[in-house]
C-alpha positions, 0 to 999 in steps of 0.5 A: 391623688396624694398631690391633690390631697396635699393641695387641698390641705394647703388650701384649707390651711391658708383659708384658716390663716386668712380667717384668723388674720381677719378675726384679729382686726376690730372695727373702730370706725366706718365711713361711707360715701354713696351716690343717690338712687335712680332719678328722673333726668335734670332739665339740662339733660333733655336735648332739643329734639326729644319728644315731650314726656309729661312724666318728667314734670309729674315726678319732678326733674332730678327726683328719686324714682321708686326704684331709686328709693328702694335701692337706697333703702337696700344699701342701708339694709346691707350696711345693717347686715354687715355691721350689725354687731358694730353698730348695735341694735338701736341708734344712740345719740351722736353715734351717727354723723350724716351729711348730704349735699344740698339737693333734694335727691341726696337728702332723700337718699340719705334718709332712706339709707339711714332708715335701712341702717336703723329700721323701726323696732318694737319695744317690749310693749309692742310700740314702734320705736323710730330712729330719726337721725339729723342730717347735716348739709351746707349750701352748695356754693361753700360745700367743698366736700360734695360740690368742689367743682365750683372752686375757681382753681379747680375750674381753671385746671379742669378747663386747661386739661380739657383744652390740652393737645392730648384731649383735643386729639381724642376729640378730633379723632371722633368727629363722626360720632359727635356729628351723628349725635349732634344731628339726632339730638340738636345739641352743640357738640363743638364747644364741649363734646365730652361734657355733652356726651357725659350728660347724654349718657346720664339721660340714657341711664335715667331712661333705662331705669324708668323703663322708657324706650330710647330713640332708635338712633341710640343703638347699642353700638352708639351707646358703646362708642359714647362710654370712653368719653363718659370715662374720660370726663371722670378722668379729666376731673381727677387728671393730675395731682392738683385736680385730685386735691381739689376734687376727691382730696377734700373728702379724703382729708375729711375721712382722715380727720375723722380717723385721727379724732380721738374716740370716746363713747360720744364719738360717731361710730359711722359717718355717712355722706350722701353725694353724687357720681362725681364724688364716688369717681373722684374719691376712687381716683384720688386713691388711684383706684380703677373702679368704679369707672362709671359709678352707678346709682346707689354705688358706695365706697366704704372706708373701715378703720381697723385695729389689731390685737396690739393696737395698731391701726389699719385702713380697708376700703370697699366698693358697693357696686350699686345696681349689681349689688356686689361688695368688693374689697379694694387693693390699695396701690402700694399698700394692699387690701389692709393698709397700715394707717401711717402708710396710708396717710403717707401715700395720700399726703400729696392729694390732701388739700392745703388750708388755703385750698380747703378755703377755696369756696368760702373765699370765693363767696359773698353775702350777695351770692348767698342771698342769690343762692337761697333765692334760687337766682344763682347759676351753679355748675351742674352735677 
């Protein structure tokens, strides 16, 4: 009985230490990258044997569903609850920097998150006060933050990795699965079966979210067998140091630049980036973080910049799971849950792209390509 009492006292003592330690940190900056909400499938995700469903055209391809819209608003509301004291009651000019990829569903997701973050309020006279926040974006063909997969150097290394003996061995060991999927979908599962399964998995995810019954051949067992290849696709995109630099490294470099910028009352308190599942996966893998293995709709990574009572700077990274709405603090490899800023930068240095690598997309774009892009005539790698 005495031993139990001692253990209980030690537990509460350690709890007080943890609470006291956390209380000694002050939030200086918040940065978030998140995946858009639940959506309808993209056209390229439809397979040849799929029965026609008019709902896709009526809602639009690759568009947010009502479930997806609500999920993004709830993400913003969660941020409001967690960071209310830090953000203040109302939006102030330049206190938020908002950025999206140049795709409708991410732009809409950004506005929904911001609406949850800064909901309308009533003034003393009972009038509604709205807080519209300007969104920034670049054409996809020059957006190295959220669309780095178009960089020629990335594409070359990505293809080389996919064609490596180790990856090809994994493919050859699963021919029966590929043949089964090819037979039922009509898809070509020989040229790039990993990407085909990746897109098919996304299609299944959209159908489940929309409460559309999957075909009988897409059993739970078949879907389970597909999962390792979906994870493998994300892993290949960040397979080595070069791919990490040319993928999640761009966003990482941006986050560190934001943390380095001298803060004053006109500086943003929060940076919000609305992107895709590939951005969440790449940012996590650039840090050698295991999860999320497969980012769900509305999942997010939050990076907090903290200062202690003597002015030292620290970094804390958290993951919002999206669909299951769990908030988990990461343990940063070789650094811990609350990582000294200088140590964090040293650990990440090898995956921060150089100036030349950062200009990869700009250097590969011509005026004619920009013209084609805005005319909708330019084929792009799909997200």
